[in-house]
N, C-alpha and C positions, 0 to 999 in steps of 0.2 A: 226338250230334255229336262228342263227345270220342273215342268209340270209332272213328268213321270217320277222324278225324284220326290216331289211333294206327295204324290199318290203313295209311293212306297213308304215314305215316312209315316203317313197317316195309318196305313194298314199295319205297319210294324208296331204301332202304339196301341192297337186294339187289345182289349181284355177279353176274357172268355164271355163275359156278359155282352160285350159289344158284338162279338161274332154271333151270338145267339139271336140278338135283336136284328142284325142285318140278314141273318139266315131266314128269320121269320118274314122280313120284308120281301126277300127274294121269292119266298113261297107265295106270298100275297100277290106279287107281280105275276107269277106263273098262273095262279088261279084266275087272276083278272084277264090275262091273255086267253086262257082256255075258255073262259065264259064268253069272251067276244067271238072266238072261233066257232063256238057251238050255236051262234045265232044264224039260222039257216036263211033268214029273209034278207040278209045283207048282201048287196052286190059286191063284186070283187073290188071295185073302186072304193066303195064306202068302207069295206073291211080294211083296206090299206090305210085309208084316212084315219079310222078309229084306232087301229093298231099303232099308227105313226104318232098320233097325239098321246096315246098312253105311254109308249116307250119314251117319247120326248119328256113327258112329265117326270118319269122315273130317272131319266138321265140328269135332268135339272136338279132333282132331289139328291142324287148321288154326288153331283158336283158341289152342291151347297154344303153337303157334309164334309167333303174333301177340302173345300175352300182352296182351289188351285191358285198358285201364285206364279209370277214371272219377274225377272229382274231386268234392270236397265241401269245405265251409268248416269248419275245425276250430279249437277254442280251444287254442292252444299256449303260453299264458302260463305254464302249469305242465304239465310232461309227465313221464311215467314211462318210464324206459329199463330194459328187463327183460333180465337175463342168462339163460343156458341153464338148463334143468331146474328152473324155478321152478313150484311147483304153482299151478293156476288159482285155488284159494281164497286163496292168499297174495297173488296179484296183485290179485284183486278186493278183498280186505281193505285193501290199501295204497291202491288207487284211491278206495275209499269214505272212508277215514279222512282222506285228503289232499284229497278233493274234486277229483280229477283225471279229466278226460274222455278225454284222448288218451294212449295208451301205444304204445311201439314195441319190438319185439324187436331184438336186436343186428343180425341180418341185414337187417331192414327199415330200421333206422336207417342202417346203412352204405350200403344201396342208395340211399336218399333223399339222403344227404349227397354221394354220388358223382354222382347225376343232377342235383341242384339245388345249385349252389354257395352260394346264399343261404338254404338250408333251415335250417342251424344258427343263422345270425345272427338269424333271426326267432323263435327259441325263447326262452322266458323261463327260469324256474327249472327245473332238471333234477334229478330224483330217480333215483338209481341203485339198482335193486333186485337184490340178489345180488352175487356177486364175480367172475363169469366174463366180464370185459370185456377186449377186446384192447387192446394199446398204441395201435393205429391209431384205434380208437373213442375212447379217452380223449384222444388228441391233437386230435381234432376239437372237443373241448369245452374247449380251453385258455383261452378267454375267457368261459366261462359260469359261472354260480353253481351249484354242485353240492351235493347232499345225498345222503348214502349211507344206504341201508337194508339192513343185512346180512341174509342169509337162509341160515342153516346148517341142516343136518339134525339131528333129535333125537339126543342123545348124541354129537354131533360137537364136537370142540374148536373154540371160537370165538376163543380167544386163548391163547398160551402163550409163555413166555420163561424163559431160564435163562442162566447165565454161560458164555460160550464158553471162557474160560480161568480156572482157579482154582489155588490152591496146595494142596498136600497138607495135610490137616488143616483147611483152610478149608471152610466150609459152602457146599454147592451148594444153591441155592433154585430150585425149579420152581414158577412162578406162572402161573395161567391162569384161563379161564372156560369153562363148559360148561352146556348146557341139558339136563336129565335128565328122562326120562319116568317114572322111578321112583327110589327111594332106591338108591344104589349105593356101592361102595367103590372108591376110587382108590388105586393102589399104584405105588410105584417099586421095581423089582426089578433087582438085579445078579445076572445068572444066575438061579438059583432062589431067591435070598435076598431077602426083602423088607427094604428099607432104610428105608422110611417109608410110611405109609398114612394115609388120612383117609376118614371116612364122610360122604357127601354126601346131602342131602335132595333130594326131587323139585323140579323147577323150575330157574330160572337160579341158578347157583352159581359163586362164585369159590373158588379153592383155592390153598394154599401148602404145598409139601412140602419138607423140609429133611433133608439128610444130609451127613456129612463126606466130602470127597474122600479116599479111602483108598489111592490108588496114584499113582505118577508116570507120566505118559505118556498115551496115548489111553485114554479111558474110555467105555464104552458101557453105558447102563442103559435099561430099558424102562418106559414109563408105561402101566399097564394099568387099564382100567375093567372091573371084574367079570371078570378074567382074559382080557379082550380087549385086545390091544395097540392103543393109539391114537397113540403117538408114541415114536420112538426118541430118547433124550436122550443126545447124544454131546458130549463136551467134553474138553479137554486139561488135565491136572493138572501144574503146575510143582512143582519142589522147594519145600518149605516154607522160609519165611524163618527163618534161625537166630536164636534168642533165647538169652539167658543167664539161667538160672533158679537162684535161690539158696534153698535150704531151710534154715530155722532152726528146729530142733526140740529139745524138752525130752527126749523119749524116742523112740528109733527104733520104728516100727510098720509094719505091712503096708500101710496106706493110703498113707503117704508114699513107701515103698519102691516100690510098684507104680506110683505116679504118676511118680516119678523115672525109672523104667525106660521108661515110655511116652515121656516127653519125650526121653530119650537115644536111644531107637530112632528117633525122628523127626528126629534130627540136632541137637537143641539141646545147648548147653553147660550142664551141670548141676553144681552143687556143693552138698553136703549137710553142714551143720554141726549136729552132735548133741552134747548134753551127756550124757556117759555116767557121770560122777561129779562130785562137787563139785570145781570148779576144773579139771576135765578134760573136754576136748572132742575130738570125732573129726570129721575131714574126709574126705569121699569125693567124688571127681570123676568125671564122665562126659563124655567127648568134650572134655576140656581138653588140647589138644595142646601149648600153650606155657604152662607153669606159671610161667615167669619174669615174665609180665605180670600186672598187677593184674586180678583178676576183678571186672568191673563189671556187676552184675546189671540186667537189664531188668525182671524180675519177682522179687519175694520172696514165698515161700509159707511161712507160719508159723502158730503158734497164738496166740490172743488174749493169753496170758500174756507174750508177747514184744513187746507193742505199744510198750514203752519202749526196746527195743533200739536202740542208735545207728544200726545199718544200716537199720532200718525207718524211723526218723525221717528219715534222710538221703535214702532212696529217695523218700519222699513229697515232700520239699522240692525234690528234683532233677527232679520230674516223672515218676518211674518208677511202677511198679505194685506193689501189695501185696495179697495175698489171705490172709485169715484163715479157716482151716478147722479141723476138729476142735473146734468150739465145743460146750461142755457147758452153760454157764449164759448164755444169750443176753442177758438183761436186764443183768446185771452186766458182762459182757464188752463189750457195745456201749457202755455208759456209760463204761468206761475208754478205749475206742477214741476216742470223741467228745472226751473230755477231753484226750487226748494228741495226736491228729492233727487236731482241728478239724472232724471230720465231724459229721453230724446224723442218726445212725441212730436209728430208733424201731422198737420191736418189740412185738407183742402176742401173748398166748397164745390159740390158737384151738381147743385140745382138751385134755382131761385124760388122753388116752392117752400112753403113753411115746414113741411115734413115729407118724408118718403115712406111708402109702405114697406114693411118687412115681412108680413104674413100673418094670417089669423087676426087681422084687424089691428095689429100693433104697428106703430110708426116709429121713425127715427129722425134725428136732425139731418138736414140736407148736406152733410159733410162726410168725408171719408178719411179714415186713419191711414196714413201712408206707411208703407212697409219699412221695417227696421231689422237689423241683424239679430238683435236680442229680443225680438218681439214675436209673440205667438197670437195669431188671430183666432178668436172663437168661431168655430165653423158655423156659417150661415147667419151670423149676427154682426152688427157694427160695434163689436166689442173686441178689445185686444188687451194683452198682458205683457209687460216688460219686466225683465229680471235685473234688479239693481240692488244686490244684497237681499232684500225681500222682493216680493212680486207686487207690482203696481198695475192695476187694471183700470181701464177707462171704458165707460159705456155711453154710447150716443143714443141709446134707446129713450123714447119718451115713455110715458106711463104704461105699465103692463098690467096693473091690477084690474083693469076692465075685463081682462080675460077671465079672471077668477070670479068676478061678479056676474059675468054672463053664463057661468057654469062650466066653462071649458078649463077645468082644473088641470087636465092632462097637458094641454098646450102651455099653460102657465108654468107648470112644474118642469116641463121640458126646457123652456127658455132658461130658467134659473139654475137647473141642474147642469146645463151646458156651461153656463158662466162660472158657477162655483166650483165645478170640477177642475178648472184651471187655477183656482185660488186655494183649494183645500190643502192642508199639510199632507206630507207623504203618509200613505196608509201604513198602519201597523198590522203585522200578521196577514199580509196580502197573499192570496192564493191564485195562481194562474194555471188554468186547465183549459185547453182548447177543445171545444165540442165541435161536432159530435164525437163522443167516446164510443168505440165499437167493441162489442163482445169478441173475445179471443184475438184482439189486436192490441199491440203494445201502445200505451198512452204515456205521455210525459207530463208530470206534475211539477210545478215550480212554487216554492215557498219563499217569500221575501219578508225581511225584517221580523223573522221569527226568533224565538229564544234559542240560543246556542245549545241548550240542554236537550233539545229534541233530536233524537237519533233515528226514530222510527215514525212512520206515518200509519195511522189506523184508518183502514179503508176496506169496505166490503167485507166486514167481519174477518179481516186479515190484517197483516202488517206488511209494510214496504220499507226497505232500507233507504234512508236519506243520505245523499252525497253532498257534502258542503262544497261550495264553490271556492276555488283557490284564490279568486280575486276579491270575493266579498264573503266574509264569514257569516253574514246574516242571510245569505241566499243558499238554498239547498234544493236539490232536484231528486225525483224518484221516478223510476220506470215501473209500470205496473200493467198486467194483463188481466182484464176483467173476465171472469168465467160465467157470470150471470148477467142477464139484461134487466132493464127496469131501474127503479130508484135504488141506489146503493148508499149505505151510510159512509160518511167521510168525517174523520176525526170524531169529536164527541157529539156535535150537534148539527153538522152539515150533511148534505147529500149531493150526489151527482147522478145524472141519468145516463144509462148505458143502453145504446141502441143494439138491435139485432144485427147480425153480420151479413144479411142476405141481399142488401141493396147494391146497385152498381157503384155507389159512392164508397161503400165499405171495401168492396173488392178493389177499387181503384187505389184506396189507401194502402191496402196490403201489397199491391204491386209496387207502389212508391217506396215502401219500406224495403221490399226485396231489392229494388234498384239501388237504394242507399247502402244496403248490406253488401251487394255485389261490387259497388264502387270501392269498397275497402279491401276487396280480395283481388289478388293478382290473377288476371285471367290466364288460363292455360292456353297456349297457342295451338292452333290446329295446322299441321303441315299438309293436310289433305284437302284439296279443293274439290275433288270428285270422289264419290263412293258408290258402290253398287246398292241400289234400293230395290226392295221387293214391292210388288203391286198386287192387290187382290180386289175383286169386285166389291163395292160397298153393299150394305144390306138392302138398300132400296132397290138395287138392280135385281138382286135375287127375288125380292118380293114381287117386282114387276114381272119377272119371268114366270114365277109360279102362278101369279094371277092370270097371265095370258094362257098358260097351259090349262088351268082349271076352267077358265072361261070357254076355251075351245072345246073341251070335253062336255061341257054343259050345253053349249049351243049346237054342236054337231048333230045330236039325235033329233033336234027340232027342225033342221033344215031339210028341204025337199029338193033332191037332185038325183 
């Protein structure tokens, strides 16, 4: 009965042009049948076969035009909405584990939502399988309870983030997740040079890669999985914040000289105070343009023997940073530092060897700094920092300047950038923007320690309103949707890179935003656990039927029977 009603609905919607077209097709069918009947050489059996195939083809064409439907009662209290290109085994696994009986493809769901305004309202909990959902589809679910089931291909990035804007010398961190079919190596490369790498095991893995920003301006690196590029990592490097560094040394050496040159090359103001003889000191300045002003250090780098120096004690009391390096007797040196500065260093010997390898040919003393509540360890190095008014750091590294002399400036800069990042004063005018930034997707930008007079943010030849934090007047945020991809201007002299929105990662982010928005909306309850659903044959079935009929008509004249 439902099919007859459907046929009547189709015919009642025909226009005059439709009737003319179908009348012409009917005439064509009559002509075709007449031409078959006029073939005298056909046997009665062959005539019936040819007429049967011809009529069957036209019946299939007629049904394809009518698109017959039938109805059944389905449990829609929990349904599965399937995105494009999801394997059948994945779909079945999801349905079995969630005990879901009804599932819809995107096209099927969109058709039902368009034809029946009450279809969506009668659905219960909706599970989204995959990432490829259109904005229109998600908009239809604005009042429904949603659950997301991501479905990524093997060895495909499932999540990734990095800093859109960093300062030169600051560490860029690339963090993400991936599902591996076998153990593989993940690398970040700048040109042909590997700046960091990590070995990952088979299965679901999280990763974190770190490397210092080594240039000012646009920077492009490549994230590669077993020499196969999986993501371009593009970010903008600002000029590094200028710090004042004071070296207090008993004797000049290559270690301090090389480090001072690195700091000066990065634009920092450096002053080196060296005792060359009894009651005789030498001062060397780098980047000190106005020597009439008092040099106020942000960081003091010195040896443990100078722990009682007045400048060291004053720096700690004023909240500045002090780093003790070139340590030779850790146990006695740390005891003196604790007694003088109020720190709580503890150290234990972990080897009888003279030194222990750290990596890249660098060694350290065979001791370990024990953990403490107010102590932060510098990742990957035998260096730690304690907060006691100011910040006091201790390095158990032996000489590192050999790296620079051997030509490995990147590894040398990475070591000292890691250490000094823990000692540098708080950044002024800091910008936090999590990349990748996607076109047509909302991005959040955070400004810290900016002037309170700034109310708007200049971005992508547009402006965005800043909202000051209620807890910190020097912190403000802005939400912005980029409408163009590529490098976009940011404030007066900076830039950010905006990705196209066509990747699985961008679609995954859009779904996450939708879920966050839906979590803030009270879901409308559905009192209906079952509803009548219409079913019609998919396009591939019609294509197969037409292909079979046409193939039969083509083969039949060639057969001998």
